[in-house]
C-alpha positions, 0 to 999 in steps of 0.5 A: 479524541475517541480512540478505544483500547484494543485487546492484545490479540487484535491487529493493525487492521482494527487501528486502521478501522478506528481511524477511518471511522473517526475521519468518516464521523468528522472527529478527525478533520483534514489537516489535523495532526494525529497524536505521536506514536507513543501517545497512540500506543498508550491510548490503544494499548498496542505495540508501536509496531502495530501503530506504524503498520497501520499508519503506513497502510493508511498513508498508502491508501491516501488517508494520512500523510507522514511528514518527517520531523513534523508528524502524521496528518489527515490528508485533505483527500481523506474523506474522498478515499473514505467514500471509495473505501465504502464503495469497495467494501461492498465488494468483500466477496471478490476473489483474489483471482479476479483482483490479480487478473485485473492487476496484471492487466493494468499494472503492466501498463503502469510500469510501461508508462512509468518507464517512459514518464518518470522523473528523477524524483520518481525514480528516487521514490521507486528505488527508496520503496524497493530498498525499504521493502527489501529490508523490511523487518517483518513480513507484514511490513514487507507486504505494506512496502511492496504495495507502496512500491507499486503505488510509487510506480503508478504515481510515476505515470503522472496519470491521476486515474492510474494513481487512484486505481492503485490505491483501490487495489491496495485497499482491496488487498488490505482487506485480505492481509491476513490471508495474503501474508502466508503466501507473501512469506513464501514468495518474498525472495522471488518478489525481491528478485523480480522487482529489482529488474522492474526498478532497473528497467524503469531506470533505463527507461526500457518501457517494454522490459518494465511491462514484461517484468511487472506482468511476470512478477504479478503472475508469480504472485498469482501462482503463489496464491494457488491461482491458475 
């Protein structure tokens, strides 16, 4: 397997790119199991934390599926998401202001529909993502769990296009991770407070409240980035 040792000052983004390249080249196939964490630590020369961050990010984007007790696998849809990634990587010059405006427009509706359509399983997943975000050990993990929370809401709409759109938003945001992390640390507590209200509104099937709080949340994040 063609994993290359990574220097100590590298981030999980380099691990992500290595796995994506191997998927694109066909070296990693859909359904194939990744080596266990301890083996990846040895192959790549990074901490287990970096490996976990990369795996969680790739699971969010649709490249990997983590099955408790069995391991991490390349998804059947990984090649499709790789093509989406290539397409949107050409948008590397996009502004965070533009992305946040689009998120506000779309994700308010995601939350509204999630409140109307969610199943008990959807609610369990949304609540679990919220709790994992709230208890995240590092700000980078918090950022990833926050994105997973938003994806869980998109999935609860039971609209595949909305699900894919949220994956695209996540992919674009991951390209700006280092830029975003400083802002995320400043808005962490506000994010936890408002997302708790989103969870409660979805639980009560209050669609308008869910939409209102999602828009309020994203506008707060946008303001934290210094975007008018």
